[in-house]
C-alpha positions as CSV (number, residue, x, y, z in Angstrom):
1,M,-6.3,9.4,-13.6
2,Q,-7.4,9.4,-9.8
3,L,-6.0,11.6,-7.5
4,D,-7.1,13.4,-4.9
5,F,-6.0,16.6,-3.8
6,R,-8.2,17.5,-0.5
7,N,-4.9,16.4,1.9
8,I,-1.3,15.3,1.9
9,N,-2.2,11.6,3.1
10,T,-5.1,11.4,0.3
11,L,-2.3,12.9,-2.2
12,W,-0.1,10.6,-1.0
13,S,-2.1,7.4,-0.7
14,S,-3.5,8.2,-4.3
15,V,-0.6,8.1,-5.9
16,I,0.4,4.5,-4.5
17,V,-2.9,4.1,-5.6
18,E,-2.8,5.2,-9.4
19,T,0.5,4.3,-10.2
20,L,-0.4,0.2,-9.0
21,S,-3.7,0.6,-11.0
22,R,-1.5,1.8,-14.3
23,L,0.4,-1.2,-13.4
24,G,-2.0,-3.9,-13.5
25,L,-3.6,-4.1,-9.8
26,T,-7.0,-5.6,-10.0
27,T,-8.2,-6.0,-6.4
28,A,-7.2,-4.9,-3.0
29,V,-8.9,-6.3,0.5
30,I,-9.7,-4.3,2.9
31,C,-9.4,-4.9,7.1
32,P,-10.4,-1.4,8.0
33,G,-9.1,0.6,11.0
34,S,-8.4,3.9,11.7
35,R,-4.6,4.7,10.4
36,S,-5.2,2.9,7.5
37,T,-7.8,5.6,6.5
38,P,-5.4,7.3,3.5
39,L,-4.9,3.9,1.7
40,T,-8.8,2.2,2.1
41,L,-10.2,5.8,0.9
42,A,-7.9,5.8,-2.4
43,F,-8.3,1.9,-3.0
44,A,-11.5,2.2,-2.6
45,R,-12.7,5.5,-4.5
46,H,-10.6,3.6,-7.7
47,P,-12.8,3.1,-10.6
48,H,-10.5,0.4,-11.6
49,I,-9.9,-1.6,-8.5
50,E,-11.8,-4.0,-7.3
51,T,-12.1,-3.7,-3.5
52,I,-13.8,-6.5,-0.8
53,P,-13.6,-5.0,3.1
54,I,-13.2,-8.3,5.0
55,L,-13.1,-7.1,9.5
56,D,-11.1,-10.3,10.2
57,E,-7.4,-10.2,9.2
58,R,-6.4,-13.2,9.5
59,S,-9.7,-14.0,7.0
60,A,-8.8,-11.7,4.8
61,A,-5.0,-12.5,4.5
62,F,-6.0,-15.9,3.3
63,F,-8.9,-14.7,0.8
64,A,-6.5,-12.2,-0.8
65,L,-4.2,-15.0,-0.6
66,G,-6.4,-17.8,-2.9
67,I,-7.6,-14.3,-5.5
68,A,-3.2,-14.3,-5.7
69,K,-2.7,-17.8,-6.5
70,R,-6.3,-17.9,-9.3
71,T,-4.6,-14.6,-10.9
72,H,-1.0,-15.2,-10.6
73,L,-1.2,-11.5,-10.0
74,P,-0.8,-9.7,-6.9
75,T,-3.7,-9.0,-4.8
76,A,-3.0,-5.9,-2.8
77,L,-3.5,-6.7,1.5
78,I,-4.2,-3.4,3.7
79,C,-5.1,-2.8,7.0
80,T,-4.3,-0.5,10.6
81,S,-1.5,-0.2,13.1
82,G,-0.5,-3.2,16.1
83,T,-1.0,-5.9,16.0
84,A,-3.8,-6.3,12.6
85,G,-0.9,-6.8,11.1
86,A,-0.1,-9.5,12.6
87,N,-2.7,-11.5,11.9
88,F,-2.1,-11.5,8.6
89,Y,2.0,-14.1,9.1
90,P,0.0,-17.6,8.3
91,A,-1.2,-16.7,5.1
92,V,2.6,-15.3,4.8
93,I,4.4,-17.7,5.1
94,E,1.5,-19.7,3.3
95,A,2.1,-17.4,0.3
96,K,6.2,-17.4,0.1
97,E,6.1,-21.5,0.0
98,S,3.6,-21.3,-2.4
99,Q,5.0,-18.4,-4.1
100,V,2.4,-16.4,-4.1
101,P,2.7,-12.9,-5.2
102,L,1.0,-10.3,-1.8
103,L,1.6,-7.1,-1.8
104,I,0.8,-5.6,1.5
105,F,0.3,-2.3,2.9
106,T,0.4,-2.0,7.0
107,G,-0.5,1.4,8.3
108,D,1.1,2.8,11.1
109,R,2.2,5.8,13.3
110,P,5.1,8.4,12.4
111,P,8.3,8.0,14.2
112,E,7.1,10.4,16.7
113,L,4.8,8.4,18.1
114,R,6.7,4.8,18.5
115,N,8.2,3.9,21.9
116,C,6.2,6.3,23.8
117,H,3.7,3.3,25.1
118,A,0.9,5.2,22.3
119,G,-2.2,2.8,21.4
120,Q,-2.1,0.8,19.2
121,T,1.7,0.3,18.5
122,I,4.0,-2.0,17.2
123,D,7.9,-3.2,15.8
124,Q,6.0,-2.9,12.4
125,V,9.6,-3.5,10.7
126,K,10.2,-6.2,8.7
127,L,7.3,-7.5,10.5
128,Y,8.0,-10.9,8.0
129,S,10.9,-11.3,8.6
130,N,12.6,-13.5,6.1
131,Y,9.2,-14.4,4.5
132,C,9.5,-11.2,2.8
133,R,10.9,-11.2,-0.2
134,W,11.8,-7.2,-0.1
135,Y,10.3,-4.9,3.2
136,T,10.9,-1.1,3.0
137,E,9.1,1.0,5.2
138,L,7.2,4.6,3.1
139,S,8.4,7.9,3.7
140,L,6.2,9.9,5.6
141,P,3.7,11.3,3.3
142,S,5.2,15.4,1.6
143,L,3.2,17.6,-0.9
144,D,7.7,17.7,-1.9
145,I,7.2,16.7,-5.9
146,K,11.2,14.8,-5.3
147,M,8.9,12.8,-3.3
148,L,6.1,11.7,-4.8
149,S,8.5,10.8,-7.4
150,Y,9.9,8.5,-5.0
151,L,6.7,7.0,-3.5
152,R,5.6,6.3,-7.8
153,Q,10.0,5.1,-7.9
154,T,9.0,3.0,-4.8
155,I,5.9,1.2,-5.8
156,I,6.9,-0.2,-9.0
157,T,10.2,-1.6,-7.8
158,A,7.9,-3.5,-4.9
159,W,5.5,-4.4,-7.7
160,D,7.9,-5.7,-9.4
161,H,9.5,-7.7,-6.1
162,T,6.5,-9.4,-6.4
163,L,6.4,-11.0,-9.5
164,V,10.8,-11.3,-10.5
165,P,12.2,-13.5,-10.4
166,Y,9.6,-15.7,-8.9
167,R,6.4,-14.2,-7.3
168,G,6.3,-13.4,-3.4
169,V,4.8,-11.1,-0.2
170,V,6.0,-7.6,-0.5
171,H,5.5,-5.2,2.7
172,L,5.2,-1.3,2.8
173,N,5.1,-0.2,5.8
174,C,3.7,3.2,5.8
175,P,3.1,5.9,9.0
176,F,0.7,8.8,8.4
177,R,0.3,11.3,10.6
178,E,-3.1,13.1,11.0
179,P,-5.4,14.0,9.7
180,L,-6.6,11.0,8.8
181,A,-9.7,11.8,7.4
182,P,-9.9,13.2,4.2
183,I,-10.5,17.1,5.7
184,V,-9.6,19.4,3.2
185,T,-6.4,21.3,3.7
186,P,-5.2,24.8,1.2
187,E,-1.9,23.6,1.1
188,I,-2.3,21.3,-1.7
189,N,-4.4,23.5,-3.7
190,T,-1.4,25.1,-5.0
191,L,-0.1,22.0,-6.1
192,S,-3.1,20.6,-8.4
193,S,-2.9,23.1,-10.9
194,T,1.1,23.8,-11.4
195,I,2.2,20.0,-11.6
196,N,1.1,18.1,-14.7
197,F,0.5,14.5,-13.0
198,D,-0.9,13.0,-16.0
199,V,2.8,13.2,-17.3
200,F,3.8,12.8,-13.5
201,L,2.4,9.1,-13.6
202,Q,3.2,8.0,-17.1
203,I,5.1,4.7,-16.4
204,F,7.3,2.6,-18.5
205,I,6.8,-0.6,-17.8
206,K,9.1,-3.1,-18.7
207,E,7.4,-6.5,-19.7
208,I,7.0,-8.4,-16.9
209,K,8.4,-12.5,-17.9
210,K,5.7,-15.3,-16.5
211,Y,7.2,-17.7,-14.3
């Protein structure tokens, strides 16, 4: 189990990645950027997920598309906030029309930093419109076990939507507050000792019909 208890963002992101690993994710294509740092670190440190860094977002999206087309399984695609995610758009359209499973994570500013001229910020809500099979914006990271359960179940739902009833694109917008770097914060220490995360992450996955 690969959970990162350094701070609220690292734990939140590692729950996402560990859940995906247990569902069967094997590859993540990452476009480095500040706001997606917690996700990037979580994917990069997981021993069972191959992470491929590509600087150019358009190239990264088509590379991920090719992997998903070859494997018939979702490939994760990660970028920072702002126009980075917009560069995925041509590959998203191609994935939708070709029924290729892509699982897109866009880092984003928290709500209080939107619509106030903060840098590297655009409206990322439903960025890919009807070219997505399913979209959601995740909650801000929380240490509440009920919120971590919500996160786990949302990731399971997202995975399912990339595959059934037919393959396609799922977009999860992921807001993060500072600290984005893996700075150790003391309030998380008690959580790791009071919750059995092995039990928490036991997922009973229904058999997914291959189309």
